[in-house]
DRENTORKOL-3810 file (N, C-alpha, C; in nm, 4 decimals):
REM DRENTORKOL-3810
@n.u->-0.8345; n.v->1.3230; n.w->-1.5603; ca.u->-0.7093; ca.v->1.1993; ca.w->-1.6443; c.u->-0.7322; c.v->1.0571; c.w->-1.6686
@n.u->-0.7685; n.v->0.9954; n.w->-1.7953; ca.u->-0.6806; ca.v->0.8807; ca.w->-1.8188; c.u->-0.6367; c.v->0.7957; c.w->-1.8419
@n.u->-0.6061; n.v->0.6809; n.w->-1.8294; ca.u->-0.4965; ca.v->0.6295; ca.w->-1.7502; c.u->-0.4069; c.v->0.5620; c.w->-1.8997
@n.u->-0.4190; n.v->0.5006; n.w->-2.0089; ca.u->-0.4296; ca.v->0.5960; ca.w->-2.2029; c.u->-0.3533; c.v->0.7272; c.w->-2.1989
@n.u->-0.4162; n.v->0.8424; n.w->-2.1551; ca.u->-0.2740; ca.v->1.0117; ca.w->-2.1742; c.u->-0.1717; c.v->0.9630; c.w->-2.0694
@n.u->-0.1164; n.v->0.8700; n.w->-2.0183; ca.u->0.0211; ca.v->0.8246; ca.w->-1.9891; c.u->0.0979; c.v->0.7545; c.w->-2.0771
@n.u->0.2304; n.v->0.8214; n.w->-2.1122; ca.u->0.3261; ca.v->0.6946; ca.w->-2.1853; c.u->0.3270; c.v->0.5884; c.w->-2.0800
@n.u->0.3800; n.v->0.4845; n.w->-2.1937; ca.u->0.4046; ca.v->0.3373; ca.w->-2.1904; c.u->0.5021; c.v->0.3713; c.w->-2.0177
@n.u->0.6136; n.v->0.4418; n.w->-2.0909; ca.u->0.7290; ca.v->0.4904; ca.w->-1.9165; c.u->0.6066; c.v->0.5608; c.w->-1.8482
@n.u->0.5169; n.v->0.6418; n.w->-1.8641; ca.u->0.5477; ca.v->0.7113; ca.w->-1.7453; c.u->0.3684; c.v->0.5638; c.w->-1.7044
@n.u->0.2880; n.v->0.4776; n.w->-1.7181; ca.u->0.2615; ca.v->0.4283; ca.w->-1.6563; c.u->0.2901; c.v->0.3331; c.w->-1.6642
@n.u->0.4529; n.v->0.2130; n.w->-1.6813; ca.u->0.5163; ca.v->0.2437; ca.w->-1.6034; c.u->0.5188; c.v->0.2617; c.w->-1.4278
@n.u->0.6629; n.v->0.3875; n.w->-1.5050; ca.u->0.6851; ca.v->0.4503; ca.w->-1.4483; c.u->0.5537; c.v->0.4936; c.w->-1.2644
@n.u->0.4321; n.v->0.5083; n.w->-1.2730; ca.u->0.3772; ca.v->0.4695; ca.w->-1.1992; c.u->0.3100; c.v->0.3347; c.w->-1.0767
@n.u->0.2940; n.v->0.2765; n.w->-1.1746; ca.u->0.2343; ca.v->0.0954; ca.w->-1.1584; c.u->0.4245; c.v->0.0690; c.w->-1.0424
@n.u->0.4889; n.v->0.0735; n.w->-1.1042; ca.u->0.6234; ca.v->0.0751; ca.w->-1.0082; c.u->0.6436; c.v->0.1202; c.w->-0.8525
@n.u->0.6398; n.v->0.2546; n.w->-0.8881; ca.u->0.5786; ca.v->0.3709; ca.w->-0.7635; c.u->0.3971; c.v->0.2903; c.w->-0.6491
@n.u->0.3202; n.v->0.2910; n.w->-0.7650; ca.u->0.2176; ca.v->0.2650; ca.w->-0.6572; c.u->0.2676; c.v->0.0481; c.w->-0.6138
@n.u->0.3200; n.v->0.0373; n.w->-0.6815; ca.u->0.3870; ca.v->-0.1476; ca.w->-0.5716; c.u->0.4723; c.v->-0.1784; c.w->-0.5061
@n.u->0.5848; n.v->-0.0051; n.w->-0.4669; ca.u->0.6388; ca.v->0.0297; ca.w->-0.3897; c.u->0.5690; c.v->0.0425; c.w->-0.2732
@n.u->0.5276; n.v->0.2381; n.w->-0.2952; ca.u->0.3710; ca.v->0.1517; ca.w->-0.1252; c.u->0.2767; c.v->0.1203; c.w->-0.0847
@n.u->0.2658; n.v->0.0207; n.w->-0.1749; ca.u->0.1797; ca.v->-0.1037; ca.w->-0.1335; c.u->0.3371; c.v->-0.2097; c.w->-0.1064
@n.u->0.4105; n.v->-0.1944; n.w->-0.1426; ca.u->0.4980; ca.v->-0.2784; ca.w->-0.0279; c.u->0.5003; c.v->-0.2527; c.w->0.1612
@n.u->0.5223; n.v->-0.1357; n.w->0.1030; ca.u->0.6044; ca.v->-0.0029; ca.w->0.1827; c.u->0.4352; c.v->-0.0779; c.w->0.3335
@n.u->0.3413; n.v->-0.0271; n.w->0.3316; ca.u->0.1720; ca.v->-0.0487; ca.w->0.3883; c.u->0.1622; c.v->-0.1383; c.w->0.4517
@n.u->0.1939; n.v->-0.3135; n.w->0.3360; ca.u->0.1638; ca.v->-0.4155; ca.w->0.3681; c.u->0.2479; c.v->-0.4284; c.w->0.4327
@n.u->0.4215; n.v->-0.3761; n.w->0.4606; ca.u->0.4827; ca.v->-0.4077; ca.w->0.5390; c.u->0.4821; c.v->-0.4203; c.w->0.7135
@n.u->0.4121; n.v->-0.2767; n.w->0.6891; ca.u->0.3585; ca.v->-0.2305; ca.w->0.8443; c.u->0.2926; c.v->-0.3020; c.w->0.8834
@n.u->0.1727; n.v->-0.3695; n.w->0.8048; ca.u->0.0561; ca.v->-0.4442; ca.w->0.8294; c.u->0.1382; c.v->-0.5561; c.w->0.9117
@n.u->0.1663; n.v->-0.5873; n.w->0.7850; ca.u->0.2535; ca.v->-0.7563; ca.w->0.8180; c.u->0.3264; c.v->-0.7166; c.w->1.0219
@n.u->0.3661; n.v->-0.6073; n.w->0.9935; ca.u->0.4645; ca.v->-0.6372; ca.w->1.1060; c.u->0.3604; c.v->-0.6596; c.w->1.2618
@n.u->0.2119; n.v->-0.5441; n.w->1.1852; ca.u->0.1931; ca.v->-0.5251; ca.w->1.3546; c.u->0.0961; c.v->-0.6752; c.w->1.4273
@n.u->0.0860; n.v->-0.7216; n.w->1.2768; ca.u->0.0996; ca.v->-0.8937; ca.w->1.3054; c.u->0.1857; c.v->-1.0226; c.w->1.3342
@n.u->0.2900; n.v->-0.9401; n.w->1.3031; ca.u->0.4306; ca.v->-1.0002; ca.w->1.3361; c.u->0.4146; c.v->-1.0304; c.w->1.5110
@n.u->0.4167; n.v->-0.8902; n.w->1.5165; ca.u->0.3715; ca.v->-0.8378; ca.w->1.6590; c.u->0.2417; c.v->-0.9098; c.w->1.7692
@n.u->0.1682; n.v->-0.9893; n.w->1.7295; ca.u->0.0950; ca.v->-1.0847; ca.w->1.7002; c.u->0.1368; c.v->-1.2064; c.w->1.7519
@n.u->0.1806; n.v->-1.2474; n.w->1.6417; ca.u->0.2635; ca.v->-1.3758; ca.w->1.6677; c.u->0.3547; c.v->-1.4073; c.w->1.7982
@n.u->0.4646; n.v->-1.2744; n.w->1.7663; ca.u->0.5130; ca.v->-1.2981; ca.w->1.9220; c.u->0.4082; c.v->-1.3535; c.w->2.0323
@n.u->0.3327; n.v->-1.2613; n.w->2.0545; ca.u->0.2279; ca.v->-1.2559; ca.w->2.1815; c.u->0.2499; c.v->-1.3865; c.w->2.1768
@n.u->0.1270; n.v->-1.4455; n.w->2.0533; ca.u->0.1682; ca.v->-1.6451; ca.w->2.1466; c.u->0.2241; c.v->-1.7310; c.w->2.1441
@n.u->0.3560; n.v->-1.7085; n.w->2.0800; ca.u->0.4611; ca.v->-1.7922; ca.w->2.1289; c.u->0.5410; c.v->-1.7349; c.w->2.2812
@n.u->0.4366; n.v->-1.6330; n.w->2.2946; ca.u->0.5075; ca.v->-1.6369; ca.w->2.4644; c.u->0.3838; c.v->-1.6773; c.w->2.5580
@n.u->0.2531; n.v->-1.7178; n.w->2.4671; ca.u->0.1793; ca.v->-1.7583; ca.w->2.6321; c.u->0.0887; c.v->-1.6087; c.w->2.5913
@n.u->0.1211; n.v->-1.5173; n.w->2.5655; ca.u->-0.0379; ca.v->-1.4378; ca.w->2.6302; c.u->-0.1010; c.v->-1.3863; c.w->2.4641
@n.u->-0.1465; n.v->-1.5218; n.w->2.3849; ca.u->-0.2549; ca.v->-1.4538; ca.w->2.3412; c.u->-0.2675; c.v->-1.6301; c.w->2.2944
@n.u->-0.3975; n.v->-1.6774; n.w->2.3247; ca.u->-0.4023; ca.v->-1.8033; ca.w->2.2684; c.u->-0.4234; c.v->-1.8575; c.w->2.0684
@n.u->-0.4107; n.v->-1.9615; n.w->2.0850; ca.u->-0.3852; ca.v->-1.9909; ca.w->1.9383; c.u->-0.4689; c.v->-1.8900; c.w->1.8741
@n.u->-0.6298; n.v->-1.9255; n.w->1.8800; ca.u->-0.8059; ca.v->-1.9200; ca.w->1.9022; c.u->-0.7984; c.v->-1.7781; c.w->1.8963
@n.u->-0.7078; n.v->-1.6112; n.w->1.9463; ca.u->-0.7126; ca.v->-1.4930; ca.w->1.9397; c.u->-0.6330; c.v->-1.4738; c.w->1.8081
@n.u->-0.5697; n.v->-1.5526; n.w->1.8628; ca.u->-0.4334; ca.v->-1.5059; ca.w->1.7136; c.u->-0.4833; c.v->-1.5746; c.w->1.5434
@n.u->-0.5572; n.v->-1.6321; n.w->1.5840; ca.u->-0.6908; ca.v->-1.7084; ca.w->1.4950; c.u->-0.7423; c.v->-1.6124; c.w->1.3996
@n.u->-0.8177; n.v->-1.5262; n.w->1.5417; ca.u->-0.8742; ca.v->-1.3713; ca.w->1.4828; c.u->-0.8375; c.v->-1.3225; c.w->1.4553
@n.u->-0.7005; n.v->-1.3164; n.w->1.4791; ca.u->-0.5960; ca.v->-1.1728; ca.w->1.4133; c.u->-0.5734; c.v->-1.2126; c.w->1.3027
@n.u->-0.5274; n.v->-1.3201; n.w->1.2417; ca.u->-0.5051; ca.v->-1.3436; ca.w->1.1045; c.u->-0.6051; c.v->-1.2896; c.w->1.0398
@n.u->-0.7491; n.v->-1.3506; n.w->1.1160; ca.u->-0.8624; ca.v->-1.3293; ca.w->1.0222; c.u->-0.9036; c.v->-1.1630; c.w->0.9950
@n.u->-0.9115; n.v->-1.1318; n.w->1.1343; ca.u->-0.9255; ca.v->-0.9509; ca.w->1.0733; c.u->-0.8421; c.v->-0.8847; c.w->0.9698
@n.u->-0.6791; n.v->-0.9247; n.w->1.0293; ca.u->-0.5440; ca.v->-0.8802; ca.w->0.8861; c.u->-0.6291; c.v->-0.9109; c.w->0.7290
@n.u->-0.7399; n.v->-1.0198; n.w->0.7496; ca.u->-0.7176; ca.v->-1.0476; ca.w->0.5387; c.u->-0.8207; c.v->-1.0266; c.w->0.5547
@n.u->-0.8771; n.v->-0.9844; n.w->0.6631; ca.u->-0.9903; ca.v->-0.8885; ca.w->0.5361; c.u->-1.0300; c.v->-0.7190; c.w->0.6003
@n.u->-0.9814; n.v->-0.6845; n.w->0.7152; ca.u->-0.9306; ca.v->-0.5828; ca.w->0.7352; c.u->-0.7678; c.v->-0.5592; c.w->0.6299
@n.u->-0.6847; n.v->-0.5005; n.w->0.6368; ca.u->-0.5621; ca.v->-0.3906; ca.w->0.6181; c.u->-0.5270; c.v->-0.4847; c.w->0.4813
@n.u->-0.5067; n.v->-0.5974; n.w->0.4829; ca.u->-0.5193; ca.v->-0.6538; ca.w->0.3800; c.u->-0.6099; c.v->-0.6286; c.w->0.2352
@n.u->-0.7214; n.v->-0.6389; n.w->0.2198; ca.u->-0.8161; ca.v->-0.6391; ca.w->0.1301; c.u->-0.8258; c.v->-0.4727; c.w->0.0627
@n.u->-0.8321; n.v->-0.3931; n.w->0.1660; ca.u->-0.7757; ca.v->-0.2364; ca.w->0.1895; c.u->-0.6536; c.v->-0.2135; c.w->0.0989
@n.u->-0.5577; n.v->-0.2390; n.w->0.2005; ca.u->-0.4843; ca.v->-0.1967; ca.w->0.0856; c.u->-0.4499; c.v->-0.2783; c.w->-0.0517
@n.u->-0.4622; n.v->-0.4165; n.w->-0.1141; ca.u->-0.5043; ca.v->-0.4429; ca.w->-0.2610; c.u->-0.6081; c.v->-0.3504; c.w->-0.3376
@n.u->-0.6758; n.v->-0.3312; n.w->-0.2583; ca.u->-0.8379; ca.v->-0.2668; ca.w->-0.3585; c.u->-0.7180; c.v->-0.1095; c.w->-0.3341
@n.u->-0.6861; n.v->-0.0066; n.w->-0.3057; ca.u->-0.6645; ca.v->0.0562; ca.w->-0.2937; c.u->-0.5367; c.v->0.1002; c.w->-0.3929
@n.u->-0.4345; n.v->-0.0352; n.w->-0.4188; ca.u->-0.3194; ca.v->0.0131; ca.w->-0.4905; c.u->-0.3887; c.v->-0.1053; c.w->-0.6763
@n.u->-0.5122; n.v->-0.1239; n.w->-0.6518; ca.u->-0.5578; ca.v->-0.1852; ca.w->-0.8433; c.u->-0.5031; c.v->-0.0311; c.w->-0.8949
@n.u->-0.4731; n.v->-0.1301; n.w->-0.9876; ca.u->-0.3543; ca.v->-0.0470; ca.w->-1.1568; c.u->-0.5006; c.v->-0.0513; c.w->-1.1723
@n.u->-0.6434; n.v->-0.0003; n.w->-1.1672; ca.u->-0.6920; ca.v->0.0738; ca.w->-1.2455; c.u->-0.6655; c.v->0.1990; c.w->-1.2017
@n.u->-0.6281; n.v->0.1935; n.w->-1.1051; ca.u->-0.5739; ca.v->0.3004; ca.w->-0.9348; c.u->-0.5369; c.v->0.3507; c.w->-0.9395
@n.u->-0.3110; n.v->0.3060; n.w->-0.9559; ca.u->-0.2309; ca.v->0.3483; ca.w->-0.9553; c.u->-0.1986; c.v->0.5323; c.w->-0.9444
@n.u->-0.3153; n.v->0.6359; n.w->-1.0691; ca.u->-0.2326; ca.v->0.7023; ca.w->-1.0384; c.u->-0.2954; c.v->0.7735; c.w->-0.8743
@n.u->-0.4019; n.v->0.7974; n.w->-0.8431; ca.u->-0.4953; ca.v->0.7974; ca.w->-0.7834; c.u->-0.3895; c.v->0.7363; c.w->-0.5559
@n.u->-0.3347; n.v->0.6545; n.w->-0.5961; ca.u->-0.3119; ca.v->0.5595; ca.w->-0.5358; c.u->-0.1627; c.v->0.6653; c.w->-0.4688
@n.u->-0.1212; n.v->0.6491; n.w->-0.5914; ca.u->0.0427; ca.v->0.7227; ca.w->-0.5987; c.u->0.0005; c.v->0.8805; c.w->-0.4896
@n.u->-0.1388; n.v->0.9278; n.w->-0.5246; ca.u->-0.0696; ca.v->1.1111; ca.w->-0.5272; c.u->-0.1594; c.v->1.0513; c.w->-0.3488
@n.u->-0.1898; n.v->0.9538; n.w->-0.3358; ca.u->-0.3046; ca.v->0.9622; ca.w->-0.1648; c.u->-0.0856; c.v->0.9168; c.w->-0.0597
@n.u->-0.0666; n.v->0.8301; n.w->-0.1449; ca.u->0.0512; ca.v->0.7434; ca.w->-0.0552; c.u->0.1828; c.v->0.8820; c.w->-0.0867
@n.u->0.1942; n.v->0.8907; n.w->-0.1404; ca.u->0.2704; ca.v->1.1197; ca.w->-0.1355; c.u->0.1887; c.v->1.1587; c.w->-0.0208
@n.u->0.0144; n.v->1.1943; n.w->-0.0451; ca.u->-0.0267; ca.v->1.2484; ca.w->0.0873; c.u->0.0283; c.v->1.2450; c.w->0.1785
@n.u->0.0440; n.v->1.1455; n.w->0.2089; ca.u->-0.0130; ca.v->1.0322; ca.w->0.3623; c.u->0.1959; c.v->0.9876; c.w->0.3943
@n.u->0.2464; n.v->1.0692; n.w->0.2774; ca.u->0.4136; ca.v->1.0530; ca.w->0.3167; c.u->0.4486; c.v->0.8467; c.w->0.3254
@n.u->0.4044; n.v->0.8299; n.w->0.2552; ca.u->0.4368; ca.v->0.7068; ca.w->0.1700; c.u->0.5165; c.v->0.6780; c.w->0.0674
@n.u->0.5770; n.v->0.7784; n.w->0.0027; ca.u->0.6533; ca.v->0.7956; ca.w->-0.1919; c.u->0.7232; c.v->0.9894; c.w->-0.0917
@n.u->0.8012; n.v->0.9834; n.w->-0.1856; ca.u->0.8319; ca.v->1.0572; ca.w->-0.1709; c.u->0.8471; c.v->1.1152; c.w->-0.2816
@n.u->0.7872; n.v->1.3299; n.w->-0.2409; ca.u->0.8258; ca.v->1.3883; ca.w->-0.4073; c.u->0.9445; c.v->1.3281; c.w->-0.4612
@n.u->1.0781; n.v->1.3600; n.w->-0.3983; ca.u->1.1951; ca.v->1.2527; ca.w->-0.5349; c.u->1.1701; c.v->1.1633; c.w->-0.6087
@n.u->1.0944; n.v->1.0898; n.w->-0.4724; ca.u->1.0821; ca.v->0.8644; ca.w->-0.6138; c.u->0.9684; c.v->0.9695; c.w->-0.6826
@n.u->0.8514; n.v->0.9918; n.w->-0.6875; ca.u->0.8216; ca.v->1.0038; ca.w->-0.7575; c.u->0.7793; c.v->1.1210; c.w->-0.9117
@n.u->0.9225; n.v->1.2395; n.w->-0.8692; ca.u->1.0066; ca.v->1.3326; ca.w->-0.9662; c.u->0.8789; c.v->1.4241; c.w->-1.0259
@n.u->0.9606; n.v->1.4886; n.w->-1.0737; ca.u->0.9414; ca.v->1.6763; ca.w->-1.1285; c.u->0.7983; c.v->1.5952; c.w->-1.2088
@n.u->0.8258; n.v->1.4667; n.w->-1.3339; ca.u->0.7460; ca.v->1.5134; ca.w->-1.3974; c.u->0.6362; c.v->1.4408; c.w->-1.4279
@n.u->0.6236; n.v->1.2637; n.w->-1.2895; ca.u->0.5070; ca.v->1.2318; ca.w->-1.2467; c.u->0.3920; c.v->1.2693; c.w->-1.1627
@n.u->0.4327; n.v->1.3939; n.w->-1.0534; ca.u->0.4207; ca.v->1.5237; ca.w->-1.0518; c.u->0.2821; c.v->1.5976; c.w->-1.1286
@n.u->0.3708; n.v->1.6344; n.w->-1.2312; ca.u->0.2552; ca.v->1.7251; ca.w->-1.2737; c.u->0.0933; c.v->1.6819; c.w->-1.3452
@n.u->0.1139; n.v->1.4877; n.w->-1.2817; ca.u->0.0512; ca.v->1.4107; ca.w->-1.4244; c.u->-0.0865; c.v->1.3785; c.w->-1.2521
@n.u->0.0176; n.v->1.4406; n.w->-1.1166; ca.u->-0.1021; ca.v->1.3423; ca.w->-1.0461; c.u->-0.2134; c.v->1.4134; c.w->-0.9991
@n.u->-0.3728; n.v->1.3715; n.w->-0.9335; ca.u->-0.4519; ca.v->1.4547; ca.w->-0.9197; c.u->-0.4452; c.v->1.5506; c.w->-0.7882
@n.u->-0.4976; n.v->1.6318; n.w->-0.8104; ca.u->-0.4523; ca.v->1.7667; ca.w->-0.7308; c.u->-0.5447; c.v->1.7045; c.w->-0.5490
@n.u->-0.4875; n.v->1.7146; n.w->-0.4497; ca.u->-0.6045; ca.v->1.6699; ca.w->-0.3351; c.u->-0.7156; c.v->1.7578; c.w->-0.2688
END
C-alpha cells in the first residue's frame, strides 16, 4: 500500500504515532546516556570515555532511530513499534490498525 493511498487525516495520524514512538525510544536511549554522564560526574568515567560513549550514541542508536522513523516509512515504523510494545493498539486505533502491514 502506497502512502498516497491514505487520506490526509490518516497520514497525519500515522505521522503523529511515528513521532510518539520515536520520542519514546529516543528517551530510553538518552536515559542510558544520562547514566553515563552521572558516572562521569561521580568520577568513575573519564572525559575521554564519556566522549567515546557520546560518539557511539550518535553513530548507533541516534542514527538507527532516525532511519527507522524516516517519514517515508511511517506505516512500517508504527507497525514495528506496535509489535515491540512501544505503542499500544488503543493508541493506534482500529481504523489505522487495519492499514498496517502484517508482521
